[in-house]
Structure formats: C-alpha cells, structure tokens
N, C-alpha and C positions, 0 to 999 in steps of 0.2 A: 408592486408586483403582486398579483393574485394567483393563487395556485388552482389549477384545474384538478379534477379527480385523478387523472392519469399522472400529473406531476406529483401529487400527494403520494400515490402508490409507488412511483419511482423513488421518491425520497425515502419512504419507509423501507422499501426493499433494499436500497443502497445501505441504509443503516443496519438492516438485518444481516446483509452479506458481510459488512465490515466488522460487525460484532463477532462473527465467526473467525475473523482474522485477528482477533484481539485488539480491535480498535473500538474505542468508545462509540456507542450507537449515536449519541447526540452529536458528537464531533462529526461523524460520518453524515448525518442528516444535514448538518449545516454545510458541509462540503458539497453534498448533492445539490442543495439549493443554489450555491454559488456556481456549480457546474452547469445548471440549467438556466441560470439568469443571463439574459441578453446583455444587461448593463451591470456595472459594478454596484455593489450593495454596501450599505452602512450597517453597523451593529444594530441600530434602531430598526432598520428594514428587516433584519433577521428576527429580532424579538417579535415584531408585529406579525410577520408572515408565518413563522413556525410556532408562535405562542410559547416561547421559552423565556426563562428569566434572564435578566441582563447579565447576571453573574455567570450563568451557564454559557451564554453567547460569548462573553469575554474570554472565558476559559477555552472554549472551542476555537475562537479566532487565534488565540495564542498558540494552541497546539497545531492548528492548520498552517500557521506561518512557520512554526518551528520545523514542521515536516515538509515545508516548501510546496504545499498544495495550493495556497493562496498567496497573493501579494498585495501590498498596499497600492492604491491608485490615488494620485493627488489631483484635485480640481482647483484651479485658481479661484481664490476668493471664498472657498468653501471651508468651513471650520470642522465639519465632520470628516472622519476618516472613512474612506471607502476601500473595498477589497474586490478582487476578482480572482477566479480560479483558473488553473490551467484548463484549456478547453479540449486539447487533444487527448482522447481516451488512452491511446498508447503511451503518451507521456505521463499521464496520471498513473497508469499501471506500473510504469518503470520507476517513478518516484516512490510509490508505495512499496514495490519490491525492494528497491535500494534501502529504504528505511527499515523494512522488515528484516532484511539480511543483516544490516548493521546492528539492529537492536536484539535480534533473536538468534539467527543462524550462526553468525561469527562467534559470539560468546559461547554458544552450545558446542560448536566444533572444538573450541579451545578446551572446554571442560572434557569432552570426549577424548581428546589427545592426552590430557593429563591423567584421565582414568586408565587409559591403555598403558601408559608408562608406569603408573602405580601398580596396575595388575601384573605387569611383567616383572616388576621388582619384588612385590610382596608374595606372589604366588606363581613363580616361573613355570611350574609343572602343569598349570591349568592352561594348556594351549587352546582349548575349546573356547573359553571365555574371551581370551585375548583375540582369538580369531574373529569372534562375533563383533567385538569392538572395532577391530581393524576393518571389517567389511563396511561398517557404518561410516568410518572415517574415509575409506576409499571411495565410497559413493559420493560423499560431499566433495572430496578432492577432485572427482571427475565432473560433478555437476556445477560447482562454483566457477571454474574457468569457462565452461560452456555458457553459463549465464552472463559472465563478464563480456564475452564476445557478442552475444545476442543483444545486450542492452545498448550497444552503440550503433547497431544497424539502424538505418533510416526506415521510415514507414513502408516504403515499397518492398524492400527485401523481406521485412517481417511479414507483411501481408502475403507475399509469395510463399514464404515458409508455412504460414497457416493453410494456404490453399493446397500445398503439396502434402501437408500432414493430413488434411481432410481427404485428399485423393487416395493416399496410402491406406487410410482407414477404410475407405470404400472398397479398395481392392482386397484387403484382408478379410473383410466381412463378406 
C-alpha cells in the first residue's frame, strides 16, 4: 500500500483529532491507515507505510485490538498476522464513544457523586456548592440514558436524526 498526499493528510488529521480526545496520536494514525486500507495489513505493512518503529506499531496494534477498533484476520498458509479495521464510520464513532464513556465519564460521575455526598455531610449549610455539584450530576444523569438509547439505533435512524438536527439548526439561524 502506498499513501497518496490526501491519504497522508487524512491520517495526520485523524491523529490530531484523536489526540484532542486523549487518544495517542500514533495509535490513531495506525487506526486511520487500517480504516483507509482496502485489504488487511500486517504489522510489517504498517511499519513500512507509516515509517514507525516495530515496537510503536506493536503497541498501537495491541491498543487498537483492546479498544475493538481492529481485529485479526487469518489467511490460510500465511505466518504473518493481519488486521483490519471496522469500516463503518458510525460504528467506529460508537466504539470510541463507548470506550471513552467507560474509561473517562463513568469514573468521573462516580467521583462527582461521592463529592456531593461528602459536601452534604461535611458542610450541609453550603447549599450553593452542593447545588452546583448536583447540576453536573443531573446533566450526566440525563445525557447518559440518551446516549445509551442512541447507540443502539441503526444507521438509518441516526442519519435521519442528523438531518433533522441540521434542519432545526437552519430554522433557528
């Protein structure tokens, strides 16, 4: 596989975007390569195409497998291990959001709840601070079930929701 300038830019931008979501840039660039690849790739392919060290590629492959963004593909008679990425952008986005929710949001909400309980017990007269904490928890309590419902919708209804949202935005502006 040879990269075109537009593929290189796509991979670089994917890495930049992911780094803002607290995902390692190199891991994201390896993922982008798999996402764009027509055929499964080996670690050697990734090393050659992206000019990365073998150890970086091995680490990236492990992380991408752990996050369920790539999976192994077996070819009869081939000793090398090959991988392929999820190709549906909506599914990629869902897997990333699920992982982000599990690793970041859920533990944070648990801490926010504990902070609210501590605040109410240690300083019950400070209703303002407890109220601010409660607002954050209430926002997550409303957003998480909505996310849980949306994540199981098929592509058709999700795309319709995107279209409706864009139409509402046009009407408001």
